[in-house]
GUTIKE-219099 format. One record per residue: x, y, z of N, C-alpha, C in turn; residue number from 1. Coordinates in steps of 0.2 Angstrom, whole numbers, padded with zeros to 4 digits, always signed. Atoms other than C-alpha are relative to their C-alpha. Example, Ala and Ser with C-alpha at 12.3 -4.5 7.8 and 13.67 -1.06 7.14 Angstrom:
! residues 2
{node {+0004,-0006,+0000},{+0062,-0022,+0039},{+0004,+0006,+0000},1},
{node {-0004,-0006,-0001},{+0068,-0005,+0036},{-0004,+0005,+0003},2},
! end
This chain:
! residues 79
{node {-0005,+0006,+0001},{-0742,+0019,-0569},{+0008,+0006,+0002},1},
{node {-0005,-0003,-0002},{-0725,+0026,-0561},{+0005,+0000,-0006},2},
{node {-0004,+0004,+0004},{-0712,+0025,-0573},{+0006,+0001,+0002},3},
{node {-0006,+0003,-0002},{-0696,+0017,-0571},{+0003,+0004,+0003},4},
{node {-0006,-0002,+0000},{-0684,+0030,-0573},{-0002,+0005,+0009},5},
{node {+0001,-0001,-0007},{-0695,+0036,-0555},{+0002,-0005,+0005},6},
{node {+0000,+0004,-0002},{-0693,+0022,-0548},{+0007,-0002,+0002},7},
{node {-0006,+0001,+0001},{-0674,+0017,-0553},{+0006,+0005,+0002},8},
{node {-0007,-0006,+0002},{-0659,+0030,-0549},{+0005,-0003,-0005},9},
{node {-0003,+0003,+0006},{-0647,+0029,-0564},{+0008,-0003,+0005},10},
{node {-0005,+0000,+0000},{-0632,+0020,-0560},{+0008,+0004,-0002},11},
{node {-0006,-0004,+0003},{-0616,+0031,-0562},{+0004,-0003,-0004},12},
{node {-0005,+0003,+0002},{-0603,+0027,-0572},{+0006,-0003,+0004},13},
{node {-0005,+0000,-0003},{-0589,+0018,-0566},{+0006,-0003,-0004},14},
{node {-0007,+0005,+0006},{-0570,+0015,-0574},{+0000,-0007,+0000},15},
{node {-0002,+0009,+0000},{-0567,-0003,-0578},{-0007,-0003,-0001},16},
{node {+0006,+0004,-0002},{-0586,-0008,-0576},{-0006,+0001,-0005},17},
{node {+0004,+0000,+0007},{-0598,-0013,-0591},{-0009,+0001,+0003},18},
{node {+0006,+0001,+0000},{-0616,-0010,-0590},{-0005,+0003,-0007},19},
{node {+0006,-0005,+0006},{-0632,-0009,-0605},{-0004,+0003,+0006},20},
{node {+0005,-0005,-0004},{-0643,+0002,-0600},{-0008,-0004,+0003},21},
{node {+0005,+0007,-0004},{-0656,-0014,-0594},{+0004,-0002,+0006},22},
{node {-0002,+0002,-0007},{-0643,-0020,-0586},{+0006,+0004,+0007},23},
{node {+0000,-0004,-0004},{-0640,-0006,-0575},{-0006,+0000,+0004},24},
{node {+0007,+0001,-0001},{-0658,-0007,-0573},{+0000,-0004,+0008},25},
{node {-0001,+0006,+0001},{-0655,-0023,-0566},{+0005,-0002,+0006},26},
{node {-0006,-0001,-0005},{-0639,-0019,-0555},{-0002,+0003,+0006},27},
{node {+0002,+0000,-0007},{-0647,-0009,-0544},{-0005,-0002,+0004},28},
{node {+0007,+0002,-0006},{-0662,-0017,-0538},{+0002,-0008,+0001},29},
{node {-0005,+0003,-0004},{-0650,-0031,-0536},{+0003,+0002,+0007},30},
{node {-0004,-0001,-0006},{-0640,-0022,-0524},{-0004,+0004,+0006},31},
{node {+0007,-0002,-0004},{-0657,-0017,-0517},{-0002,-0006,+0004},32},
{node {+0001,+0005,-0002},{-0659,-0035,-0512},{-0008,-0003,-0004},33},
{node {+0006,+0002,+0002},{-0675,-0039,-0524},{+0005,-0007,-0002},34},
{node {-0001,+0006,+0002},{-0676,-0056,-0529},{-0004,+0000,-0009},35},
{node {+0001,+0002,+0010},{-0677,-0062,-0550},{-0007,+0003,+0001},36},
{node {+0008,-0002,+0001},{-0697,-0060,-0548},{+0000,+0006,+0002},37},
{node {+0001,-0007,-0001},{-0697,-0043,-0540},{+0002,+0004,-0007},38},
{node {-0002,-0006,+0003},{-0686,-0037,-0551},{-0003,+0000,-0008},39},
{node {+0003,+0000,+0007},{-0693,-0044,-0567},{-0010,+0002,+0001},40},
{node {+0009,-0004,+0001},{-0712,-0036,-0561},{+0005,+0006,+0000},41},
{node {+0000,-0010,+0001},{-0704,-0019,-0558},{+0003,+0002,-0007},42},
{node {-0003,-0003,+0007},{-0696,-0018,-0574},{-0004,-0004,-0005},43},
{node {+0003,+0000,+0006},{-0708,-0028,-0584},{+0003,-0005,-0005},44},
{node {-0005,+0007,+0008},{-0697,-0045,-0592},{-0002,-0006,+0006},45},
{node {+0000,+0006,-0006},{-0696,-0062,-0584},{+0003,+0000,+0004},46},
{node {-0006,+0002,-0005},{-0686,-0069,-0571},{+0005,-0005,-0004},47},
{node {-0007,+0001,+0005},{-0676,-0077,-0585},{+0003,+0006,-0004},48},
{node {-0004,-0007,+0002},{-0672,-0060,-0593},{+0003,+0001,+0006},49},
{node {-0004,-0003,-0006},{-0665,-0054,-0577},{+0004,-0005,+0001},50},
{node {-0006,+0007,+0000},{-0654,-0071,-0573},{+0005,+0001,-0009},51},
{node {-0005,+0000,+0005},{-0648,-0068,-0592},{+0002,+0005,+0000},52},
{node {-0004,-0005,-0002},{-0644,-0048,-0587},{+0005,-0002,+0005},53},
{node {-0006,+0001,-0006},{-0635,-0055,-0572},{+0006,-0002,-0002},54},
{node {-0005,+0003,+0002},{-0626,-0067,-0582},{+0004,+0003,-0006},55},
{node {-0005,-0005,+0004},{-0619,-0054,-0595},{+0003,+0003,+0004},56},
{node {-0002,-0006,-0006},{-0614,-0042,-0580},{+0007,-0003,+0001},57},
{node {-0006,+0003,-0004},{-0605,-0054,-0572},{+0007,-0004,-0007},58},
{node {-0003,+0001,+0006},{-0597,-0061,-0590},{+0006,+0006,+0000},59},
{node {-0002,-0007,+0000},{-0593,-0041,-0594},{+0005,+0000,+0003},60},
{node {-0007,-0003,-0005},{-0584,-0037,-0578},{+0004,-0006,+0002},61},
{node {-0005,+0007,-0003},{-0576,-0054,-0575},{+0000,+0000,+0006},62},
{node {+0001,+0000,-0006},{-0583,-0056,-0559},{-0003,-0008,+0001},63},
{node {+0003,+0007,+0000},{-0589,-0076,-0553},{-0007,+0002,+0003},64},
{node {+0007,-0003,-0003},{-0604,-0066,-0542},{-0001,+0004,+0000},65},
{node {+0000,-0009,+0001},{-0613,-0053,-0540},{+0001,+0003,+0007},66},
{node {-0002,-0005,-0008},{-0609,-0048,-0522},{+0008,+0002,-0001},67},
{node {-0006,-0004,+0002},{-0591,-0048,-0531},{+0000,+0005,-0005},68},
{node {+0002,-0003,+0002},{-0597,-0037,-0544},{-0003,+0005,+0004},69},
{node {+0003,-0004,-0003},{-0607,-0027,-0532},{+0006,+0003,+0002},70},
{node {-0005,-0003,-0006},{-0590,-0025,-0520},{+0005,+0004,-0005},71},
{node {-0007,-0003,+0006},{-0578,-0021,-0538},{-0004,+0007,-0003},72},
{node {+0002,-0008,+0000},{-0593,-0005,-0540},{+0001,+0001,+0006},73},
{node {+0000,-0001,-0006},{-0592,-0001,-0523},{+0008,+0002,+0001},74},
{node {-0009,-0002,+0001},{-0572,-0002,-0524},{+0000,+0005,-0003},75},
{node {-0001,-0006,+0002},{-0571,+0009,-0536},{-0004,+0004,-0001},76},
{node {+0004,-0004,-0001},{-0584,+0020,-0536},{-0001,+0004,+0006},77},
{node {-0001,-0004,-0008},{-0582,+0024,-0517},{-0008,+0000,+0002},78},
{node {+0006,-0003,-0002},{-0601,+0023,-0515},{-0001,-0006,+0006},79},
! end
């Protein structure tokens, strides 16, 4: 079995953005274009769990959509 750390490189800390440890993993996979189902399978969680993590990320970072959060990440991270 492949360990999670080997398939999901860490999201670098970004000033002004907040992610839980699991939220970081979900965020990275969303950026790669994976669906809720694919993310859930990869991380061993339900699709509802993936959805809840995404909702929390949006609330914590005052974003309306994941696209806005990704743009904010790239804007402040420069990546």
